[in-house]
Structure formats: structure tokens, C-alpha cells
C-alpha positions in Angstrom: -15.4 39.0 16.0 -16.0 42.8 14.8 -12.5 43.7 15.8 -10.8 41.0 14.2 -13.2 41.9 11.3 -11.5 45.4 11.5 -7.7 44.1 11.2 -8.5 42.1 8.3 -9.8 45.0 6.8 -7.2 47.3 7.7 -4.9 44.7 6.1 -6.5 44.4 3.1 -6.4 48.5 2.7 -2.4 48.2 2.5 -2.5 45.4 0.5 -4.4 46.6 -2.1 -2.5 50.4 -1.6 1.1 48.1 -2.2 -0.3 46.0 -5.3 -1.6 49.0 -6.8 1.7 51.4 -6.0 4.3 49.3 -6.9 5.4 47.6 -10.3 5.9 43.5 -10.4 9.1 41.7 -8.9 10.6 39.7 -10.8 8.9 36.3 -10.1 5.6 38.3 -10.9 6.5 39.5 -14.2 7.8 36.3 -15.6 4.0 34.5 -14.4 2.2 37.7 -16.4 4.6 37.2 -19.1 4.9 33.7 -19.7 1.6 32.7 -19.6 -0.6 33.6 -22.9 -3.6 30.7 -22.5 -5.2 28.8 -19.8 -3.5 25.2 -19.3 -3.6 22.3 -17.2 -0.2 23.2 -15.8 2.9 25.1 -16.7 6.2 25.0 -15.3 7.3 26.2 -12.3 3.9 25.4 -10.3 0.7 24.3 -11.0 -2.6 26.1 -12.4 -4.1 28.1 -9.5 -2.1 31.3 -9.6 -1.6 31.4 -13.6 -5.5 31.3 -14.1 -5.9 33.8 -11.5 -3.9 36.3 -13.0 -5.1 34.9 -16.4 -8.4 35.4 -15.8 -8.2 39.1 -14.0 -6.8 39.9 -17.2 -9.4 38.6 -19.6 -11.9 39.8 -17.0 -10.6 43.5 -17.1 -8.7 43.9 -20.3 -5.2 44.8 -18.8 -2.1 43.6 -17.2 -1.7 46.9 -14.8 -0.8 45.7 -11.5 -3.6 46.3 -9.8 -5.4 43.9 -11.7 -3.3 40.9 -12.0 -3.4 41.5 -8.2 -6.4 41.7 -7.5 -7.5 38.1 -7.2 -4.4 37.7 -4.7 -4.8 40.3 -2.5 -9.0 39.2 -2.0 -7.5 35.4 -1.2 -5.2 37.3 1.7 -8.5 38.4 3.3 -10.5 35.2 2.6 -7.3 33.7 4.8 -7.1 35.3 6.9 -10.7 34.9 7.7 -10.7 31.0 7.6 -7.5 31.3 10.0 -9.8 33.1 12.2 -12.8 30.2 11.7 -10.4 27.6 12.4 -8.6 29.3 15.8 -11.8 30.2 16.9 -13.7 26.6 16.5 -10.3 25.1 18.1 -9.4 28.0 20.6 -12.1 30.6 21.4 -12.9 33.9 19.4 -10.2 35.7 21.5 -7.1 32.6 20.3 -9.1 33.5 16.8 -8.3 37.2 17.1 -4.6 37.3 18.0 -4.1 34.8 15.5 -5.0 36.8 12.3 -3.6 39.2 14.1 0.0 37.7 13.9 -1.3 36.6 10.4 -1.6 40.5 9.7 2.2 41.5 10.7 4.2 38.3 9.3 5.7 40.4 6.1 5.5 36.8 4.0 2.3 35.9 4.7 0.6 39.5 5.2 2.5 41.8 2.2 4.3 39.0 -0.2 1.9 36.3 0.0 -0.8 38.8 0.7 -0.3 41.4 -2.4 2.1 39.7 -5.1 1.3 37.5 -8.1 3.0 34.4 -6.3 1.4 30.7 -5.9 1.3 31.0 -2.1 -1.6 33.5 -1.8 -4.3 30.5 -3.1 -2.2 28.1 -1.4 -3.2 29.8 1.9 -6.7 29.7 1.5 -7.0 26.8 0.5 -4.5 24.4 3.2 -6.8 27.0 5.8 -10.1 26.0 3.8 -8.7 22.0 4.1 -7.9 22.6 7.6 -11.0 23.7 8.9 -12.5 21.0 6.9 -10.8 18.2 7.9 -11.3 19.4 12.2 -15.0 19.5 11.3 -14.7 16.1 9.6 -12.9 14.6 12.9 -14.6 16.4 15.5 -12.7 18.8 16.9 -12.7 19.9 19.3 -16.3 19.0 20.6 -15.6 15.2 19.5 -18.7 14.8 17.1 -17.3 13.5 13.8 -18.8 14.7 10.7 -17.8 12.4 8.0 -20.0 14.7 4.9 -17.3 17.3 5.6 -14.3 14.7 4.5 -15.2 15.3 1.1 -14.8 19.0 1.3 -11.5 18.0 3.0 -10.6 16.3 -0.5 -12.0 19.3 -2.4 -9.7 21.7 -0.9 -6.9 19.1 -0.4 -6.6 19.4 -4.5 -6.9 23.1 -4.9 -4.2 23.0 -2.5 -2.2 20.5 -4.5 -3.5 23.2 -7.6 -1.5 25.5 -6.2 1.6 24.8 -5.2 3.5 21.3 -4.8 4.8 21.9 -1.1 1.1 21.7 -0.3 1.7 18.0 -0.4 4.0 18.3 2.9 1.3 19.7 5.0 -1.3 17.3 3.7 1.3 14.0 4.4 1.7 15.7 8.3 -2.1 15.7 8.2 -2.6 12.3 7.3 0.3 11.1 9.6 -1.8 12.9 12.7 -4.9 11.2 11.6 -3.4 7.6 11.7 -1.7 8.1 14.7 -4.6 9.6 17.1 -6.7 6.5 17.4 -10.3 8.5 17.6 -8.6 9.5 14.0 -7.8 6.3 13.0 -11.4 5.2 13.9 -13.1 7.7 11.3 -10.7 5.5 8.3 -12.8 2.7 8.7 -15.6 4.8 6.6 -15.7 5.4 3.5 -15.9 9.0 3.4 -12.2 9.8 3.7 -11.0 7.7 1.6 -13.4 9.3 -0.6 -12.4 12.6 -0.2 -8.9 11.4 -0.8 -10.2 10.0 -4.3 -11.5 13.2 -5.0 -8.5 15.4 -4.6 -6.4 13.1 -6.5 -9.3 13.4 -9.4 -8.5 17.3 -8.7 -4.3 16.9 -9.4 -4.9 14.7 -12.1 -4.9 16.9 -14.9 -1.2 18.1 -13.6 -0.2 14.7 -13.8 -1.7 14.6 -17.2 0.1 17.4 -18.4 3.3 16.6 -16.7 3.4 13.3 -18.3 2.8 14.9 -21.8 5.7 17.6 -21.2 8.4 14.9 -20.5 7.5 15.5 -16.5 9.1 19.0 -16.4 7.5 20.0 -13.5 8.2 17.4 -11.5 11.8 17.4 -12.8 12.6 20.5 -11.9 10.7 20.9 -8.1 12.4 17.5 -7.6 15.8 18.8 -8.4 16.3 21.0 -5.5 16.9 18.3 -3.3 19.6 16.8 -4.9 23.2 17.3 -4.0 26.5 16.3 -2.9 28.0 18.8 -0.8 27.9 19.4 3.1 26.9 22.3 4.8 26.6 21.5 8.6 25.2 25.5 9.6 23.0 25.7 7.1 19.7 24.4 8.9 20.8 26.8 11.2 21.3 29.5 8.8 17.6 28.8 6.4 16.2 28.6 10.3 17.4 32.5 10.9 16.1 33.5 7.7 12.6 32.2 8.0 12.2 33.7 11.5 13.2 37.0 9.5 10.3 36.0 7.2 7.3 35.3 9.4 9.0 37.7 12.4 11.5 36.4 15.3 9.0 37.4 18.1 6.3 35.1 16.2 8.7 32.7 15.0 9.7 31.5 18.4 6.8 30.9 19.9 5.5 28.8 17.3 8.8 26.6 17.2 8.3 26.4 21.4 4.3 25.8 20.8 5.7 23.2 17.6 7.8 21.1 20.5 5.0 21.0 23.1 2.9 20.4 20.4 4.4 16.3 20.0 5.0 16.5 23.8 1.5 16.8 25.1 1.1 14.0 22.8 -2.2 12.6 20.4 -4.0 13.2 23.9 -4.2 17.0 22.5 -6.2 16.3 19.7 -6.2 20.0 18.6 -2.1 20.9 19.0 -1.5 17.1 18.1 -3.1 17.6 14.6 -1.7 21.0 14.2 1.9 19.5 15.1 2.3 17.2 12.3 0.7 19.3 9.8 3.3 21.7 10.5 6.2 20.1 11.1 7.2 18.6 7.5 8.1 21.7 6.0 9.4 23.4 9.1 12.3 20.8 9.4 12.4 19.1 5.6 14.0 22.3 3.7 16.6 22.9 6.2 17.7 18.9 6.5 17.6 19.5 2.3 20.1 22.7 2.7 22.4 20.2 4.5 23.0 18.6 0.9 21.2 20.6 -2.0 22.9 21.9 -4.7 20.2 25.0 -4.7 20.1 28.0 -2.9 17.1 27.3 -0.5 14.3 29.4 -0.2 13.0 30.6 3.1 9.7 31.0 1.8 9.2 27.1 0.8 8.7 26.8 4.5 5.7 29.3 4.7 2.7 26.5 4.7 4.4 24.8 7.7 4.3 28.0 10.0 0.8 28.7 8.6 -0.9 25.7 10.3 1.0 27.1 13.3 -0.9 30.5 13.5 -4.1 28.9 16.1 -1.2 27.6 18.5 0.3 30.9 18.5 -3.5 32.9 18.7 -4.1 30.2 21.9 -1.0 31.5 23.4 -1.4 34.9 23.2 -4.7 34.6 24.9 -2.9 33.7 27.6 -0.1 36.4 27.8 -0.7 40.0 28.8 -3.0 41.8 26.6 -1.0 45.5 27.8 2.1 43.8 25.8 0.4 41.5 23.0 -1.1 44.8 21.8 1.9 46.8 22.3 3.8 43.9 20.4 1.4 43.7 17.9 0.8 47.4 17.0 5.0 48.1 16.9 5.0 45.4 14.5 2.1 46.1 12.6 3.3 50.0 12.3 6.5 49.4 11.1 4.8 46.6 8.1 2.0 49.8 7.3 5.6 51.9 7.1 7.9 49.3 4.6 5.1 49.2 2.5 4.2 53.2 2.5 8.3 53.5 1.8 7.9 51.0 -0.9 4.8 52.6 -3.0 6.7 56.2 -2.4 9.7 55.1 -3.7 8.0 53.7 -6.5 5.6 56.3 -7.4 8.0 59.2 -6.9 11.6 57.5 -7.1 14.6 57.9 -4.9 15.7 60.8 -3.5 18.5 62.5 -6.3 21.4 61.6 -3.6 20.6 58.1 -3.1 19.8 57.7 -6.7 22.9 59.1 -8.1 24.8 56.7 -6.2 24.0 53.9 -8.0 25.8 52.6 -11.7 23.2 51.9 -14.1 22.0 48.6 -13.9 22.6 48.2 -10.1 19.8 50.0 -8.6 17.3 48.3 -6.1 14.3 49.6 -8.6 15.2 47.4 -11.2 12.9 45.0 -9.5 10.2 47.4 -8.1 9.5 49.3 -10.9 8.0 48.0 -14.6 10.2 48.4 -17.8 7.7 50.0 -19.5 10.0 52.8 -21.0 11.7 50.4 -23.2 8.6 49.5 -25.1 9.5 53.4 -27.3 12.2 52.0 -28.6 11.2 48.8 -30.3 12.2 48.5 -33.4 9.9 47.6 -36.1 9.3 44.6 -38.3 10.2 42.5 -35.1 8.8 39.0 -35.3 9.9 38.1 -31.6 12.2 38.5 -28.2 14.4 36.6 -27.1 16.4 36.9 -23.9 19.1 34.7 -22.5 17.4 34.4 -19.0 14.0 33.6 -17.7 13.6 36.9 -15.2 15.1 39.0 -18.0 12.6 37.8 -20.8 9.8 37.8 -17.3 10.4 42.2 -17.2 11.0 42.7 -20.5 8.0 40.7 -21.4 5.6 42.3 -18.7 6.8 45.5 -19.9 5.3 45.0 -23.3 2.4 42.9 -22.2 1.3 46.3 -20.3 2.2 48.5 -23.1 0.2 46.2 -25.3 2.9 45.4 -27.5 2.1 41.9 -28.9 5.2 40.6 -29.5 6.3 36.7 -28.4 8.9 37.0 -25.8 11.1 33.6 -25.3 14.3 32.6 -24.0 17.4 31.3 -25.8 19.1 29.9 -22.6 19.8 26.5 -20.6 16.8 27.9 -18.2 14.0 28.7 -20.2 11.0 28.0 -17.6 7.6 28.4 -19.0 8.7 30.5 -22.0 10.4 27.2 -24.0 6.2 25.8 -23.8 4.7 29.6 -24.3 7.0 30.8 -27.0 9.4 27.5 -28.5 12.1 28.8 -29.9 11.5 26.1 -33.4 8.4 28.5 -33.8 10.7 31.3 -34.7 12.6 29.6 -37.3 13.1 31.7 -40.1 11.7 34.7 -38.4 12.9 38.1 -37.5 14.2 38.2 -33.6 15.7 40.9 -31.2 18.2 39.2 -29.4 19.0 40.9 -25.7 22.4 41.0 -24.8 22.3 42.8 -21.2 25.2 45.1 -20.4 28.8 43.6 -20.4 27.7 41.1 -22.7 27.0 42.2 -26.4 31.0 40.7 -27.4 30.2 36.7 -26.0 26.2 37.3 -27.3 26.8 37.9 -31.2 30.1 35.4 -31.0 27.3 33.1 -29.5 24.7 33.4 -31.6 26.1 34.9 -35.1 26.2 31.2 -36.5 22.3 31.1 -36.0 21.0 34.2 -38.0 21.4 34.7 -41.9 23.0 38.1 -40.4 23.1 39.7 -37.1 23.6 43.5 -36.6 23.6 46.0 -33.7 19.4 47.0 -32.7 18.7 49.9 -30.6 19.4 50.5 -26.8 16.3 49.7 -24.8 16.6 52.0 -21.8 14.7 51.3 -18.2 14.2 54.4 -16.9 12.6 55.9 -14.1 11.1 59.1 -13.7 13.4 60.4 -16.4 16.6 58.5 -14.4 18.7 55.8 -16.4 18.1 52.3 -14.0 19.8 50.7 -17.6 20.5 50.3 -20.8 20.0 47.3 -22.5 21.8 46.4 -25.7 20.4 44.7 -28.4 21.3 42.2 -31.6 18.6 42.1 -34.1 19.2 38.4 -36.0 17.3 38.1 -39.1 16.0 34.9 -40.5 17.1 32.2 -37.6 18.4 29.1 -39.4 18.8 26.8 -36.3 17.5 26.6 -32.9 20.6 28.1 -30.8 22.1 25.6 -28.5 
């Protein structure tokens, strides 16, 4: 246990360094910029991650990166310990140690989900808490069911659904494992599992109500990602390859083998049966959807499935050479720590001049790693709102203004405004003066598109995005006075 705790604390230290030493990424900036109040749900995801960053801002009175990321870093430590508890109960303390080590060196879980403002942080913690409660309810591994734990399983299942919609894939898999397990089916004859299901549904009901009140916006957006008509036979292999890189190939390969073995062993091996079913739907689904979907499948969408395989991986590692496992873990952890420190170093000190000068304005990778706080000094007076044409531009600009304490509403005049359409509805800006973001190369098109929507539209200031005095991006703008109607 002491060794496991040491791994958890060491991982937390690196996550704190990364969280405080780097700027918010595109998705993070968007979440902080587009959230202005506690709501029952939001456009992209349910409420958990939005409430966490909102709560941190309210408690500390700041939108600094470390502040808004703090709840997510702390939850990564909770997730690590819950993973240890689950694995220790099923396979022993040594397996629990190796499961936590693997979790801590997997980049997508340790760094991305462990230190960024993303819904996956609270999702991981909730799913692992659900898994622990479920194995207690089923009486694994000692075959002594504890019926009251079904209520805890329902509670954490509801919290998982309040974190991210793809939690449903793990929950459906876990439910199938119970139904297809003779011993598990006997538990379904009691009221406790159904009370747990009812509790989960009650917790999730605010999200359903919010969607019903907003024309099912979130359900429609997320469900639409599976639509498409084109056939791409090799896409599943590409998706699995990307997921392997996110997890680490030398962790991914044994995970997949252990998943296959879990189904070969069948329901007689109840622990592996449960973990296999809990993981298989997200691992397979997104790769299969990639065959036809018009949407670019993101590799981290399947992460909840791989999360459920860490206990099996920990048990597998116990039976391998301790020296080999230790060497692989040390090298992987060292590389991950170096990557985190490199990101922080580049953000804090800037790219080396030779490398920095090789990128033209607007092309530097540092645009995503630094916050655009330098634009605040160039904001013109008398502006009622800022309108970008893309949600991710609005996110970076809106976060920069919020972090700088500039209280100007930000919205999107475009076809995909995401949460901004609810935070600052374009119709609320009728008759107002708006700073319109053009972005380089689109000034003429922007003027032609939006000039009819204002009484007057004239060039505004250029907003500079700087990194240690170097120009990363020059953003052209227009000042539109008296918005006449909502831009199409």
C-alpha cells in the first residue's frame, strides 16, 4: 500500500506542475469561456465538469489555469486510489499496485484526463466508484453479495452519466455481464438492484429535462456523430492504432489480449467476465462506427473501456518478471514526466529562437499551449460583446478575456456555436456594438458576410497573440454598430 500511495502522490506532483505551468488547450478554454452559470446541463456534455470548473472559479475568485484545473487533478488521485481498491479486492494488493502504475504512465489517463478541464476526469472517478460498488454488491470475489451496495452502484452510475454520455456504454456492458452471469441473475430477483437503477435515472433526469427544454440539442449533437454514408474499411484499424498510442502500445496490446481471454473464460471467471463486458462496448463501438461515420472519431472516446481493463492488466503484471515490469514502468514514467516538463518549459520560457522563427504567424503549435491574454490590452472601448465565427476561436478569446478580468460577453456568429448559443444568444445582442473576429485571411469574406447585419461595420483593432514578446497570431477585427438582425 505504501508503494502504491507513493506512485499516486508522485503522479499528482507532475500533474500539478503541468496544470499550473501550461495554458489551457482549445477544449479547456472553450469550457471555461462558455460557462457563466450553474445549469442542469450544457450543450456538449452533462453538468459535472462544468460545475467543477465553475465551482473552483467561485471559491478562489480566479480563472487561472491551476485554479480551474484543480478539481480535475485532485480527482485523478481519487481515481488512482479507487483503481487500487477495485484491483486489490479482485486480485490482490500487488495487482492493485501494478494497475495504478499502468494507469499513471498511460498518457491519456495520467496527463490529459488527470490535469485538464475535461469531462473524462470526473467520469473516470465515477466509473471506478461504480465498479467498486458493483463488485461489493455482487459479492466478488468471495461470493458474498452485499445488497445495500446496489444503492451505491446506482449513485455512482448516475454521477458517471452526469459526467459524460459515453458512461452509458460501460454501464450497459456491466448490466449485460450481470444478466449473463447465473449468480448475478439471482441478484436481480431482489429489489436492491432496481432501486439502484431508479436512483441513477433520478440523478440523470435533470440532463433529460434540460435537453427537452432546449430542443434535444445535446442528444442530437452527440447522436449525430454516428451518422454517415461513406465506407472506410481500414478505419477501425486506424482508430485502434490511435487508441494504442494514447494508452501506450505496450499496455494496449496485453489489455486487448486480456479482454479476449475474459470472454474465452466465460462467466465462470466472474471478475474477468464483469471487466470484459464493462470494457468491450466502447472498445469495439467507436472503431465500428468509424467504418461509415462522417465524423472524425477521436481516440479518447473509447477510454472508459480501457479504464475497465486496468485491473486485469495489474493481475497480468503480477505474473510477469518484476524486473522487466519495473524497467518498462520506469522508462515509460520517465518519458511521460519529461514530456510534461518539456511542455511546461516551452510555455514558461518560449520556443528556442531558431525554432520559434521557423513558424509563420498563425502556424505555431504554441497557439494551443499558451493563453491569449495579450489581446486584452488591445480591446477597444465601447464594445458590448465579442463575436467569433468558430467556437474554438471564441473559446480561446473568451478565456483570455475572462482570465484578464474583462467582463465582455462572447458568442459565435456561425453554424456551430455550441454552448455559446445558450451563454450569449446572438439575439440578445440586437442593437448592440459588437467586435467581430475575422481571423487572418478572412477579412474580406467577413465584411461581405456581416456588413448587411449592422447599421455600420468598420475595421477594428488588430488583436495580437504574443508568446514571450513573439507574435504568434494577429487577429483582424471589425466593429459593428447597432446589430439589426441575427446573422445567418
